[in-house]
N, C-alpha and C positions, 0 to 999 in steps of 0.2 A: 576598648580605648577609642576606637573611631567614633562610636555613638556618643560617648561621654565627652570627648574632645569637641565634637560638633555642637553638643548641647552647651558646653561652656562658652564657646565662641558666639553662639547664637542667642544665648540668654534664655534657654528653655530647659525644661526638666527631663530627666532620663529615668524611666522606670526600669528597675533591675530585673523584672521577671521573678518568678518564685525561686530561682536558683541562688538567691542571696547576693551579697556584695562581695565581689572578687577583688583581688589586688589591682586588677586592670581598671575597675570602676574608679579607683582612687588616684590614678596617674594624673589626670587633668583637672580634677576637682570640680567637675560639673555637678549641679544640683541633682540629688537622687530622690526618687520615690521608692522606698524599700517595700517590695511586695513580699508578703509572707503567706505561703500556702500551708496545706495540711501536713507537710513534712517538716515545717518549722526550721528550714535551712538557715544557718547563721544564728539560730537561737534555740538549739535543740539539745536534749540530753542523749546519752548513748542509746536509750531505748526509743528515741523518736519523739518523746514528749517535750513540751515547751519548757525552755530554760529561761527563767526570769532574769538572771544575772547577765547572761550573754545578750539577751534582747536589750537590756538597759544600756550596756556598753556600746552596742552598735547604734541604737536609736538616738543616743545623745551626741553622736558624731555630728559636727557642724555641717557636713556635706549632705546628711539625710534631712530632707525638708518635710516629708510626709511619710506616713506608714499606711500601707494598703493591705488589708486582710483579704486573701483570695478564697472564695467559697467553691467555685466550680472546678471540676476536673474533666478531662476528656481529650484535650488536644495534644496528647503524647502517644508515643508508640506503646503498643500493648493494651489498648482500650482503657486508658486511664493514666494515672500518674506513675509511669515507669520510665526511668532512664536506664537502658540496658548496661550491664556490667562493663562491656568493652569500651563504652564511652565515658566511664567514670575513671578518668585519669587522676593522677596524684594531685594535679592542680584543682580539678573540680571537687575531688574529695576534700581537700583542705578548705575550699570555699564553703561547701555544704555541711561539713562536719560528719562525713560518712566514710566507710571503708573503701579503699581503692579496689577497683575491678569487680565490685559486687553490685548487682541490680539495686538501683536506688529507688525506693518506693515512696510516692506521695499517697497516703491512704485516701480512700474515698470520702472519709469524713474527718473532721477535726476532733482531736482528743481533748482539747482544752475546754470544749463546751458541747452540750447536747441539745439545748433548746434556744429559741430566739432570745429569751430573757438572759440566759447565760452568755450568749454571744455578745449582746450589748454590754454586759458587765465586763466581759473580756476586753472589748474595744476600749471601754473607759479605763480599764487597768493599764492597757498599753499606752493610752494618752498620759496617764500619770507617770509611768515608768520612763516615758520618752522626754519628760520635762514639759509637757503641755503641747507637743507638736500635733498638727492635725492628723487624725486617725480615721480611716473609713474602711469600706469593704467593696469588693468587686464581685459581681455575679452575672451570670447569663440566666434570664428568666426561664423557669421551667413551669411547674404547676403554679397557678396564680395564688393559691392559698398559702404556699410557702413564703412568698413575698408579703402577703397580707399578714401572716403571722409575725413577721419581723416588725411591720408597721404597728400592729397591736401591742407588741412588746415595747416599742418606743413610746406609745401613748401611755401605757401602764407605768413604765419606769421613769420616763422623762430622761432616759439615757440615749443620746442621739449620736450617730456618727457625724463627723465633720463633713464627710462627702461620701457619695456612692458612685461607683463606676459601673455602668451597664454595658456588658459585652453582648454581642449578637451572635447568632448562629453562623453568620458569615465569617467569623473569625476562625482562628486555628492555625496550625502549622502544616508544613508539607509532610510532617511525620504523622499527622493524625490519621486514624482509620477513616476510610472513605465514608462509611455509614455515619460516623460522628460528624464529619465535615459537612455532609449534605443534609442531615436530618435531625440532629440533636440540638435542642435549645430554640428559644423564640428568636425571630429576626430582630435586628436592632430597632427598627421602626416601632414594632409592636411592644418590645420590652421597654424601651426608653419612654414611650408615650404612657405606658401603664404606670411606670414608676413616677413619672412627673405628675400625672393626673391624681394618683393616689395621695402623694404628698400634698398637693394642692387641696384635695378633698378633705384631708384631715388637718389642714392649716399648719403644716410643718415645712412647706416648700421653701419659705424664706430663711429657714434655719439650717438647711442642708444643701450643699452644692452637688451638682450632678455632672459627671464626666461620661463620655460616650466612646466606645471602642467597637471594632467590628468592621473590617474592610474599609476604613476611612483613609483615603489617599489624597483626593483632590480638594481644591478649594470649595467646589460645590458639595462634596461629601460633608465638609465641615458646616457649610451653610444649612444644609438639610438637617443635620443633627441639632444645630442650634434652634432651628425652627420647631423641632420636635420637643425641645425643652432642655437640651444640654447647656451647661455653662462653659465647658471646654471639651476638647476632643483629644483622644490618644490615637496615635498612628504607629502600628508595628510594621505592617506590610510596606507602607510608603518608604520608611527609613531603611527597611531591608533592601528595597530596590535601590536606594541611594548608595548602599554598601556594595551593590553589585549582584544581588540575588536575581536569578533568572527563572525562578520557580521550577527548578529541575526535579523537585519532589524526591530528592535523595537525602534529605536531612538526617534520616534515621540510619543511613548506611555508613556515614563517615566519608563518603566519596563526593561531597559537594564540589562541582567543577569550578566554582568561583571563590572557594575558600571561606565562605561565610559560616557554614555549619559543619566544620570538620575538625578533628583532632590530629589529622595527618600533617606533620610539620612541613612536608613538601607542598601539599595543597594549600596550606595556610599562607604560603608566600604570595598567592594570587591576590590577597587582600593587603594592600599597601596602606597602612594606617594614616600617614600624613595626607595622602591624596583623598582618602575616604572621609577624613575629618572635614575637609573643605566641602566635599559633596554633600555630607549630612547637613552642614550649616546652610548651604545654598538651597537645598530642598526645602528646608523650613522657611527660609527667608522668602523665596519666590512663591511658595504656596500661600503664605500670608499676604504677599503682595497681590496675588490673584484674588484672594478673599476680599481684600480691601476694594479692589475694582468692582467686584460683585455688589458689595455693600453700597458703594457710591452709585452704581448704576441703578440700584433700587431706591435711591434717594434717602438713604438712611445715614445716620451719623456714627453708628457703632454696631458691630455684629450682634450684640445682645438685643438689638431691635428687630431682628429677623423673627417672623412668626409664621405659622402655617398658612396665613393669608398671602404670603409672598411666594409660595411654592405652588405651581400648577402641575397637575398630573393628568396624563391621557388615560381615560378609563375605557375607551373603545375607539373604533375607527372614526367615529363621528362626534366624539364628546371629550371635552377636557373639563376638569373641575378643580377648584382650589382645595388644597390639602385641608384647610380649615373646615371645609364642608364634608370631608370624608372621614376625618378623625374625631373621636369624642373629645370634648374639652370640659373639664369640671370647673365649677366655681369654688372659691375658697370656703372650706367648711362644709361643702355639699354632702360629702360622704358621711360625716358625723351626723348631719341632720337626718339623712336617710336611715342610719342605724338607730336613731332615737324614734323613728317613725313619724318625723315631722315633714318629710318630703319623700318623693318617689326615688327609687334607686336610679342613679344617673346613667347606668349602663348594665346590660345583662351580666357582664363578667363580675361586677360587684354584687349584683343580686344573687348570683349563683354561688360565688366562692368566698365572699367576705364572711358570711355566717359560718363557713367551715373552718376558718382560721382561728388559731388559739395561740396565745403568747407563750405557753409552756410546752409547745411541741411544733415541730415542722410538719407533722402529719396532719391530715385533714380529719376533723371530727366527722363522725358517721352521719350520712344524710342520704336521702332517696337519690339513687342514680350515681352516687359517688362513694366508693368504699374508702375507709380510712387508709391513708398511706398509698393509695393507688396512683 
């Protein structure tokens, strides 16, 4: 209620997370981005498979503005998508459509599709069922050929997501296993730049919007993500701080000292919704005010004018370099030209992994030095 009330007052959107749309999301009527993970919460049958009728009923609600298909798992207790039974209260069970008190599992893979082509067809189906609302997907980049396989499926089918949100390895919750938090997934800079460059290289960038997530808190975090190619930014951690999170890392225990991640009614009293609504609104307002000041200081008229040439990075004790000189930048259609043999591969990552990608599988085709599916 605090997050959605703040979003309503501040005129920005509220991502539901994969746990679906609860009755609390609806109290203040703020715009929602409905996130759908592999558990299909809010649109699932009893066996966990996708329920078309439930999806259509929720997606066509006027409060839902976009639908986001979540691909990656890992930021939950139990090394993947597991909400322990003791945390599955009657309220959460009703929201997700699962039994009370039973471990709630988000499978490692989606059951509605197996291949990149099927995934894009599923996204197109969701767009139709929702009445034409924007539908996209979120992922944290892992193997490059998995992302390239999705792009090849886009080119082959001309079925495009309206948007893609790139998460970074920096993201995650206080309940995530330490190994996953520290070591799984590509960092946001590398993942976002790869996605942006790939779409530019296949001449699709102007047809797909990019969002960025992954430890984005400050105005400079936003400016840096925009410089790397993002059209907008999502912030989970920053708004958790606005709610009162102190990063006690006890999210999975139910003993959160500030009431943010607990089902204990006594501890929940620490989160006073009317007060937190205003804090959420102010965090958004003042962060954008700081971003405006950065943009003005750079002599620009709009945040979308920020480029890698505006960011300077120290590379050693005695050297700084523009980000534009450190990061690869593709020209429109350059990747397609390289695939046709009309130009050199623009970067080694494309030369090595683009030939391994296939639109009918997320696994890599066999090649010297890389095993299929490795």
